[in-house]
N, C-alpha and C positions, 0 to 999 in steps of 0.2 A: 624564682623570686629573690628569695632570701639570700642565694649567692651573689645576684645583681647587687643588693645591697654593701654585702660585706664587703666584694671586690670592689666596688666603688667606694667606699671607705675607706679599704688599705690604697687606694691611688691617691685620695687625698692625704693621710695620714703618714704616706711613703715620701711626701712631694714629687709626685708622679703623673700630677694632672696637665703638664706638658711633654709627658714623653713621648707620646707621638704629636707633634704640632700639627699634623695632617688630618683629615676623617673625610670620606671612611677607611683611606689606607692610612699609614704610619708616617711615613715621609714621603712628600711627594707620589711619586708613582709605586713606592716600594709598598707591598701589602704589609709586611711586616717590619718590627723596627729592629736594631741593632739589640745585640747579645750585653748590652749594659742594664743595668736593675731598674730605672724609670719606665724605657719605651718597653720591658717586658710586662711591667705590673699593668700598665696602662693597657697594651695590647691583650693582656690575660683578662680583663674587665669588658673588653670588646668582642672577645671570643665566647665568654658566658652569653653575653647578648646575641649571640649570632646561633649558639646552639638552642639557649631558650625559644628563640623563634621557630626554629624546628620544632622542636615538643609542641608550643602551641600550637604550631599549623597542624600538626597530626591529632590533636587533641579538636580540634576544632573540625578536622576531618572525620574523627569517630563520632564527635556529638551529631554531627550532622547523618551520619549515616546508620547511625543506630536504630534500633526498633523496638518499642516505636520512639518515635522521634521526638525530643523534647526542647521547646522552643528556651525554655532557662537556660539549658546548659549551653546550647547552640549561641546565646547572647553573651553570656558569662567568658564563653572561650573566645569570642570572638572581640569581646571586649578587652581583651587580654593581649590578644595580637596588635591591636589598635595600640594598647597602652603604650608596649613595647617598643613600636616602632616611632610614636611619642618621644618616648624615653631617648630613642638614640638618635632622635634629631636633635631633643634637647641637649643631648652630650654633644652635638657638632657645635651647637653654636655656645655652649661653656666654652668647648676648645680653643671657637676662633673669637671669642670675646676675652681669649687670655682668663679664663677662669673667674669669670664677674661672680663677685660671691651671692648676688641675689639669683642668678641662675643655677649656681649651685645650690643652692637652697630649695629651690622650686625641683632640683634633679631627685633629690631625698624625699621632698612627698610626695613626687609622683611614684616612684617606686616602691613607698610603703604603701601607697594606695593601691598599687598594683597587688603587693601581697595579701591586703585584703581581699581585692577581687579573687586572685586564688587561692584562698584558706574559702571563701563563700562557694565556689566552684568544687572543691573538693568534697564539701559537707554536702550540699544539693545532688552531688552524683552519687551518693551511699544511699539518699533518701529519696521517697516518692514526693514530688511535688507538682501542681497543676490542679485543674479542674478534675473533682470529683474523688480528688486524694483525702486521705485524712490528714486534719490538723488541729491540733489540742492545744489552746493557750495554757502553759503550766502554770501561769499568774501574772493575772493583767495589772496588778500592782506593780514587779518585777519587770514585766515586760516596758513598759513607760521609762519606769528607772534604767533599764539597759540602754535605751533609745537616749536620753538624757545624758550617760555617759560619755557618748560619743562628744559632745560639747568639749567638759573639760579634759578630754583625752586629744581632741585636737588642738587644743591650746596649747598642750605640753609640747606636742609633736612640734608646731609651730616655734614656739619660743626657744623649744632645744636647738631647732636648725640657724636661729637666730643666734643664739649663746655659740654655737660652735663657729657661726660665719664672724663672729667677733674675734673669735679665738686665736692661737698660734698656729694651727694649722690651715694652712690656705691653700694646699692642694699642690703648689710649685715650688721650684727650688730657685736657687738663684737670687736672692732678694725679694723675693714676693712673700716671705711670711708677713710682713705688715704694709705692703703696698694694696694688697687686694683683699683687704677686707670691709664688712658692712660697717657704715658711719657710728658706731656706736661702741661706748665704751664695755670691754669687756665684764667687767664686774656688774655694770648697770643690768647689760643682758644676762647675766648669771642670775641676778637677784630675782629677776623677773619670770625666767626659767622657774627658781626653786619655788617662787610662791607655789606659779601655777602646779607644779609636780607636787605641792604639799597638800592644795587644794584636793588634787584626782587622789593622792593617797588616803587622804581624811573621808573622803567620799568612798571610796574602794573600802576602806574598815568598817564606815558606817553601813555601806550595803553588806560586807559579810555578816556584820551583827544581826542586822535584820531578815537577813536569808536564812541562819543558823537558828535562830529563835522563832522561827515559823515553822511551818510542816510544808516549805517549797521541798519539791522532788531530787533528788539525789545527784541529777544532773545540775540543776542549779546550784545546789552545794559545791559539787565538785569545780564548776566552771568560776565562781566566786572564790572559792580557795585558792586555785592558780592564781588567780588574780592579786589576792591580795601577798601571794607570794612573791611573784615577779616585781610586783611595785615596791616591796619592801627593800627586795635584791638592786634593783634600780636605784632607788633611793641611796641606799649605803653606796654602790660603786660612784654614783652622782656625786656624793660629797666627798670622798675619798679625792676622784680625781682632781677635784678643784684643790684639795688641802696639799696635793703634791703633785700642783702646777700644770695640770693636765698632759702626762705620758700618754703617748701614742695608743700604746696598748692598753690602755683603761677606758681610752674614748672610744677604738674598737670593740671591747667588752660592753661599754654602754650602748653602742650602736646596736650588737647581739641583742642586748634587753629590751630596746626599742622595738626591734622586729618581732621578740616572744609577746612583748605587750600588747602588740598590735593585734595580734593573732589573737592573743587572750581575749581581748574584748571583744572582739568578733565573733569568736565561738561563743562566748557570755550571751552574746544578743541569738545568735543561731542556736541558742540552748532553749530560747524561752518558748519554742510550741514543739510539739511532736509531731514527727511523720512516721510512716510507715517505711520500715525500709525496703531499698532494692531489691528482685529477686536475687539470691543467691552470694548477699551478703550478711554474714552472721553478725548478732549484737557484741559489742565487748562484753568480759566478764563483769565489769563495775556498773554496767546497767541495769535500771531496775525499771519495771512499768511506769509509765507515766501517770500522773493523778489529772484527770481533765477536769479543767476549769473554764467556765463556760466565758466567751468572751463578750 
């Protein structure tokens, strides 16, 4: 899922969005494109989607065949398959709409949502969930904060795609850089995104201070520390790319940071409760016994 987001961003930033004007083939009845750069980049993104479909299909089969069977793993792996199919179909609409900026933004949000699902699936595959299993809330206070953190984070993502949708990288070449943009001024969209990002960074820093000044278990301290570091790096990259007139390489790096932050917020949420590990999975060296707090 990370590769889907990164290669999709590369398609946009290199002007390869219409490198393959047809879907699912590249040109008419030809499966692959020519050896020019734009069709190669666009089709590489589609090949990643195809490979990911196979991997998630195998994951779903493994979840179905495992003993004992767990409904949560089946549901999550099945959701990944449905999300990938929806993302591919949405990609077709993006192509045939000649890179409609609203659909491109939705494409990005859906892909990041699938990163969240993948992170949850990876986490739950390591621990025991379900009736009769141990679930100890590490801190009721921070549990609610972790839930509420999704609201400003979602705002950061939505305003970020809006800023990108008004910027100079529309995804197409041959004069589409200005023609296919969201109907907002780039400076205004960037200002709104910067306000949302500043609010999120302030909340994360405050959360960091609260966790470290309390008797919170080490997993919560580790999770919030990672959030602070990633958020600060993202802010630095965002300011730098704006001051340097949004070079494509920094935009790709900023998207990489968005993926890391998405995983970080997901993991911090998942760390709020302690569960026993699946048989055969050893704990990491940095893990410590949880401090149970009644819900």
